[in-house]
N, C-alpha and C positions, 0 to 999 in steps of 0.2 A: 235854689242856688244850687248847681251841681256841684260836683266832688273837687275839679279841677277848677272853678271861681272861688273855692272857698279860701280866704288867705292862710298861712301857715302860720301858727302860733308860734313857730321855733325862730328865734333872731338868728341863730348861727349852729352849726355843729360842726364840733372838731373832733376828729377822728385820730383818734392817739394809736399805732403801731409799735407795741413793744416789742423788742427782740431781744431774746437773752444771749447771751455771750457762748462763744464756744466753750467744748469742756477744758478745764485745765489738767495739765498732764505732770505738773512738775510739784505737786502739793505732797507727794509721797504718802497719801491716804491722809490727809491731816487737813483740819478745818483750817480755811484761808479767809473767812469773812471780807475784811479791807486790805489784806497784803494784796501788794501790788504786782501777782503773778501774771504770766503770758500765759497764752490758749493756743490750741490746737486748732487752725484752722487749714489743714491740708485736703479736706473733702470738698472738691468745688464744686461737684453736685448739689451737694447739700446747701451752697450758696448758692446757687443756681435760681434752685427751687426757691428758695426764699424770696428772692429779686424777683422771680415771677409774679409773687402774691403784693410786693410792696408797691405804693403808688408812687408816681414821678412826680415832681414837682413839689415834694414836702420839705417841712421845716427838722433838720435833722438835728438831735439831741443825743447825747453819749454822757456817762461817767467821766469824773476823774480818774478811771482805773484804767491801764491800757490795755485788760483785756477786753471791754467794748470798743476801743478806738482798733484793735486788730481783726474785732469780728466784722465791725464797718466796713475794713479796709478789704476783708475778704470778699464781701459782699460786691463791692464796686470792681475787685479786679474780676469776678465772676460775670462782668456782664452789665452791671447795674449803672446807670448814668452816675458818677460822681457828683453830688453837690459842691458848689461853691464854697460854703461853710459847713461846719458842724461845730456846734457849740458843745461845751464840755462843762457838765453840771455836777460838782461836787455832791450834792443835794440828793442825786441819784441814785449813788454809792450802794454798796450792799451794807448789808448791818454790820457795825464795830463789834467786833464778839470779844474783845478785850484778851483776856488772859485765856479763854479757850483757843483762838488762834494758835495751831502750831500742836494742839493737842490730836491726837490719834483719833478719827473721825467715828469710826467703828465703834472703838471701845465709848468713847464719849456718848452717843446716841445709845447703848446697850446699858448703862448708868442710868437714861433718864425714864419716866414713866413709859408704860407701854400705850401704844396709841396717840404718841406726841406727832404733831405734824411740823413740829418746827424744833429748835435748840431749847426751846423755853417757853413757856405761858408768856403770854404778849406784855404784861408788865415787870417781867424778871430782867433785870440787865444783867448782860455778862458782866463779870468781876474786870473792871477798868475799862470797861465798853457800855454800848447802850443796851436798852431794852427794843423789842419789836415796835412798842409803842411809840419810842424814841424815831423811829425809821418811818413810821407810818406818818407822824407830825413833820416831818422833814420832807417827804415824798409828797404830801397833801399839800405842802405851801408851796412845793414848785410847779405843782400839777397845776394848780388854781393860779399862779401866775400867767404860765405859758398859757392856759386856756384864754386869760385875760389879752395877753398879748398877739395872740396868733388865731383868734374866733375865727372859726369857719374854714381853719387849714387843717392837711393831712402833717399829723407831726410822728415823725418815727424816733423813737426813743430806744438806743443801745442800752441795757442796762442789768441787772441782776434777778436772781430769782426772787430775792428777799423783796427787792424793790418792787418787781412785779405785782407779787402777791399784796403787797401795802395797796397798789394802785385797784386791783381787783378787789379790797376790802373797802375803798372808798366808795366804788362804783357801786357796790351790793349796798348803798344807803350808809355808810359810813361804819360799817362792821369790820375793823381790821381782825379780829379773829376769824371770819368766813374766808378772807383771804387765803389764810393759812391751808386750807382744806385742799386747793387747786395744785398739780404738780404744773411745774414750769420747767419743760425739759431744755436742755442746751439748743442752742437756736431758734427755737419755735419761735411765732408769731401769736401775740396776743391783742386782738383789737378791741378799744375800749370808745366809745362816743359820746359826749358830753354834747347835751342840747340845752342851749341858752334861751330862758324864755325871759319875759319884761319880769326883772325883779326874782328871777331864781333858774336853776336849772337842775337838770335829771341825767341820769346817766344809762345807757343801753350795752350791752355786752355781746356783740355779734360771734365774738369767734376767741377762745382761751386756749393756749397751749396747742396751735394747730404747727402739724410738722408735716411740708407737702413734698417731703421726701419718703415718707415715713414705708410707701408699699415697697419699697425696696429693702432688704434685709441686710444688704452688705453696707447699709450705711448705720446699722445700730450703735458701732461704736460712738457715734456723736452723743451718746446719751452716755452721762457721767452722774450714777448715782450719788447723792449728797447729802441726804437726810437720812431719815428715820428708815426708809425703805432698802438700806442697807442690811443686808443678810448677815449676822453674827453667830460665831459657833455658841456663844451664850443663846442668842435667841431661837435656835434651831433646837437646842438640846431639849 
């Protein structure tokens, strides 16, 4: 039997296209987590580039926070065909960072252990908020539901850095801490494919943190450092 004649073992491949929201400028240098802040969608070239690599005919999702809705609107305004609907899923929201929300971001990260990839270790909840494991658990739940509802489709999900890191951790064999090692830049596209087989499934990672506009340095402002990559006077001393 030739390769062309061999039946495929995969029942369906569901392709997830994750887009992180555009940069937030109104945070005053503070941690915002689930605070419902707007974002900067002024660089049309960036959204045109993002639209060129996204599939037509996809099912669209966004979190319940307006910065993801504004980012989706910017992609459509830059020429991408607007879908008939886009569902809002609260489970796709960023990690709730509780009492850390509103704290100076640079000072907070300077107070954390050197080498941290996130706000805290995965099982440490923010006071009055969630841990990264809490985020991972709810993101995993909505991904599994959408995989079942839209098997074999393209799914575009406009979401947040933490949400996408959680999805990567799931795709890496249910290892949420591994997802934290990846950079997820504003407006970047990450693709994760779910292959469903009889009785089981598996993931592959064709593309992580793709920035199709990156060859032109004039658009560097669309990257907003938000984590331990912030250089502080304390760390530089």
